[in-house]
C-alpha positions as a Markdown table, in Angstrom:
| # | Residue | x | y | z |
|---|---|---|---|---|
| 1 | Met | 83.2 | 28.2 | -30.4 |
| 2 | Arg | 82.1 | 30.5 | -34.0 |
| 3 | Val | 79.0 | 32.3 | -32.8 |
| 4 | Phe | 76.7 | 33.6 | -36.1 |
| 5 | Ala | 74.5 | 36.9 | -35.0 |
| 6 | Ser | 72.0 | 35.1 | -37.0 |
| 7 | Leu | 70.6 | 32.9 | -39.9 |
| 8 | Asp | 71.7 | 35.3 | -43.0 |
| 9 | Glu | 75.3 | 35.4 | -41.4 |
| 10 | Tyr | 75.6 | 31.8 | -41.1 |
| 11 | Thr | 74.8 | 31.5 | -44.8 |
| 12 | Ala | 77.5 | 33.9 | -45.4 |
| 13 | Ala | 80.2 | 31.6 | -44.5 |
| 14 | Lys | 78.9 | 29.1 | -47.0 |
| 15 | Gly | 82.3 | 27.4 | -47.9 |
| 16 | Glu | 84.2 | 28.4 | -44.6 |
| 17 | His | 85.9 | 25.8 | -42.6 |
| 18 | Leu | 84.5 | 26.3 | -38.8 |
| 19 | Gly | 87.0 | 25.3 | -36.6 |
| 20 | His | 87.4 | 22.2 | -34.6 |
| 21 | Gly | 85.4 | 20.5 | -31.6 |
| 22 | Glu | 86.6 | 19.2 | -28.2 |
| 23 | Trp | 88.2 | 15.9 | -27.9 |
| 24 | His | 86.5 | 12.7 | -26.6 |
| 25 | Glu | 88.0 | 9.7 | -24.9 |
| 26 | Ile | 85.8 | 6.4 | -26.7 |
| 27 | Thr | 85.3 | 4.3 | -23.5 |
| 28 | Gln | 84.2 | 0.8 | -23.4 |
| 29 | Asp | 81.6 | 1.2 | -21.7 |
| 30 | Glu | 80.3 | 3.6 | -24.3 |
| 31 | Ile | 80.9 | 1.0 | -27.0 |
| 32 | Asn | 78.9 | -1.5 | -24.6 |
| 33 | Leu | 76.0 | 0.9 | -24.2 |
| 34 | Phe | 75.8 | 1.3 | -28.1 |
| 35 | Ala | 76.2 | -2.4 | -28.9 |
| 36 | Asp | 72.9 | -2.8 | -26.4 |
| 37 | Ala | 71.0 | -0.4 | -27.7 |
| 38 | Thr | 71.4 | -1.7 | -30.9 |
| 39 | Gly | 71.6 | -5.1 | -31.0 |
| 40 | Asp | 75.0 | -5.0 | -32.7 |
| 41 | His | 76.8 | -7.4 | -30.4 |
| 42 | Gln | 79.9 | -8.3 | -32.7 |
| 43 | Trp | 82.9 | -9.7 | -31.3 |
| 44 | Ile | 85.1 | -6.8 | -32.9 |
| 45 | His | 82.9 | -4.1 | -30.5 |
| 46 | Ile | 83.0 | -5.7 | -27.3 |
| 47 | Asp | 84.8 | -9.2 | -26.4 |
| 48 | Ile | 88.0 | -7.6 | -25.6 |
| 49 | Glu | 90.1 | -10.4 | -25.6 |
| 50 | Lys | 89.4 | -11.7 | -29.0 |
| 51 | Ala | 89.7 | -8.4 | -30.5 |
| 52 | Lys | 93.0 | -8.0 | -29.1 |
| 53 | Ala | 94.1 | -11.1 | -31.4 |
| 54 | Gly | 91.3 | -9.7 | -34.4 |
| 55 | Pro | 92.1 | -6.8 | -37.3 |
| 56 | Phe | 92.3 | -4.0 | -35.5 |
| 57 | Gly | 94.6 | -5.3 | -31.9 |
| 58 | Ala | 91.3 | -3.7 | -29.7 |
| 59 | Pro | 87.8 | -3.5 | -29.5 |
| 60 | Val | 86.5 | -1.0 | -32.2 |
| 61 | Ala | 83.5 | 1.6 | -32.0 |
| 62 | His | 80.9 | 0.8 | -34.2 |
| 63 | Gly | 81.0 | 3.0 | -37.0 |
| 64 | Tyr | 77.2 | 4.4 | -36.4 |
| 65 | Leu | 78.2 | 4.9 | -32.6 |
| 66 | Thr | 81.2 | 6.9 | -34.2 |
| 67 | Leu | 78.5 | 9.1 | -36.8 |
| 68 | Ser | 75.5 | 9.1 | -33.5 |
| 69 | Leu | 78.4 | 11.4 | -31.8 |
| 70 | Ile | 78.4 | 14.1 | -34.2 |
| 71 | Pro | 76.3 | 16.0 | -32.6 |
| 72 | Met | 78.0 | 16.3 | -29.6 |
| 73 | Leu | 81.2 | 16.7 | -31.1 |
| 74 | Val | 79.9 | 19.5 | -33.3 |
| 75 | Lys | 78.0 | 21.6 | -30.0 |
| 76 | Asp | 81.1 | 23.5 | -29.3 |
| 77 | Ile | 82.2 | 24.6 | -33.1 |
| 78 | Tyr | 79.5 | 26.9 | -33.6 |
| 79 | Thr | 76.2 | 28.1 | -32.6 |
| 80 | Ile | 73.8 | 30.3 | -34.6 |
| 81 | Glu | 72.1 | 33.0 | -32.8 |
| 82 | Gly | 68.0 | 33.4 | -32.6 |
| 83 | Leu | 67.5 | 29.8 | -33.6 |
| 84 | Lys | 63.7 | 28.2 | -32.6 |
| 85 | Met | 65.4 | 24.8 | -33.5 |
| 86 | Gly | 67.5 | 22.7 | -35.6 |
| 87 | Val | 66.7 | 19.3 | -37.0 |
| 88 | Asn | 68.4 | 16.8 | -38.4 |
| 89 | Tyr | 67.1 | 16.3 | -41.9 |
| 90 | Gly | 69.1 | 13.7 | -43.4 |
| 91 | Leu | 73.0 | 12.6 | -44.7 |
| 92 | Asn | 74.2 | 13.3 | -48.1 |
| 93 | Lys | 77.0 | 10.7 | -47.9 |
| 94 | Val | 79.1 | 9.1 | -44.7 |
| 95 | Arg | 81.5 | 7.1 | -44.8 |
| 96 | Phe | 84.2 | 5.2 | -42.3 |
| 97 | Pro | 87.9 | 5.2 | -43.8 |
| 98 | Ser | 89.4 | 4.5 | -40.5 |
| 99 | Pro | 88.6 | 2.1 | -37.3 |
| 100 | Val | 88.2 | 4.1 | -34.3 |
| 101 | Val | 89.8 | 1.4 | -31.2 |
| 102 | Val | 88.7 | 1.9 | -28.3 |
| 103 | Gly | 90.6 | 4.5 | -25.7 |
| 104 | Ser | 90.9 | 6.6 | -29.0 |
| 105 | Arg | 90.5 | 10.2 | -28.6 |
| 106 | Val | 88.5 | 11.9 | -31.4 |
| 107 | Arg | 87.2 | 15.2 | -32.2 |
| 108 | Ala | 84.9 | 16.8 | -35.3 |
| 109 | Gly | 85.9 | 19.3 | -37.9 |
| 110 | Ala | 82.9 | 21.2 | -39.4 |
| 111 | Glu | 82.6 | 23.1 | -43.1 |
| 112 | Ile | 79.5 | 24.9 | -44.5 |
| 113 | Ile | 79.3 | 22.9 | -48.0 |
| 114 | Asp | 75.8 | 24.7 | -48.9 |
| 115 | Val | 73.1 | 26.5 | -47.6 |
| 116 | Val | 69.6 | 26.6 | -49.2 |
| 117 | Asp | 66.3 | 28.2 | -48.4 |
| 118 | Phe | 63.8 | 25.8 | -47.2 |
| 119 | Pro | 60.4 | 26.4 | -45.4 |
| 120 | Pro | 60.1 | 27.2 | -42.8 |
| 121 | Gly | 63.7 | 28.3 | -42.5 |
| 122 | Lys | 66.9 | 27.8 | -44.3 |
| 123 | Gln | 69.0 | 24.0 | -45.5 |
| 124 | Ala | 72.0 | 23.2 | -44.7 |
| 125 | Val | 74.7 | 21.1 | -45.8 |
| 126 | Val | 77.5 | 20.8 | -43.4 |
| 127 | Lys | 80.8 | 18.2 | -43.7 |
| 128 | Val | 81.9 | 17.3 | -40.5 |
| 129 | Thr | 85.1 | 15.0 | -40.3 |
| 130 | Val | 85.4 | 13.1 | -37.2 |
| 131 | Glu | 89.5 | 13.1 | -36.7 |
| 132 | Ile | 91.4 | 10.0 | -34.8 |
| 133 | Asp | 94.0 | 11.8 | -32.9 |
| 134 | Gly | 97.4 | 10.8 | -33.8 |
| 135 | Asn | 95.9 | 9.1 | -37.1 |
| 136 | Pro | 96.0 | 10.5 | -40.5 |
| 137 | Lys | 92.7 | 8.8 | -41.4 |
| 138 | Pro | 89.4 | 10.3 | -39.9 |
| 139 | Gly | 87.2 | 7.9 | -38.2 |
| 140 | Cys | 84.0 | 9.4 | -39.9 |
| 141 | Val | 83.5 | 11.9 | -43.0 |
| 142 | Ala | 79.8 | 12.3 | -43.6 |
| 143 | Glu | 77.5 | 15.2 | -45.4 |
| 144 | Thr | 75.2 | 16.2 | -42.4 |
| 145 | Val | 72.0 | 17.7 | -43.7 |
| 146 | Val | 70.1 | 20.1 | -41.4 |
| 147 | Leu | 67.3 | 22.5 | -41.0 |
| 148 | Phe | 67.4 | 25.7 | -38.9 |
| 149 | Val | 64.4 | 27.9 | -38.7 |
| 150 | Ala | 64.6 | 31.3 | -37.2 |
């Protein structure tokens, strides 16, 4: 866990890779709950037997499920002391290069791409790569945009 003493110290780290978070296993229960929450019940996600015979050999996590895990996966990578809040402001670019098969372990790596003044604080662009254990291609690569208020 990298700890920044201030938002200015975080800003000075622009361009740095901040490390990796903990591994998280993708379960079928997690996929089913996401399907229920979003209404996306496509067979590649929830029909275990049909998915085994499908193109990925097993059910796969929704791309948006993988994306939605980013806050949880990044929380162990870095923290900024003295913040009043951090707000997800949006995304610049998102890609899903490889399917995340049920039972896979994923973790995030984070790199500060940019930090600019943005009242009432600073806006950061953080490239997050969601790696899949044993797979050379990531499950998700996203440029997240975050507003930090000190």
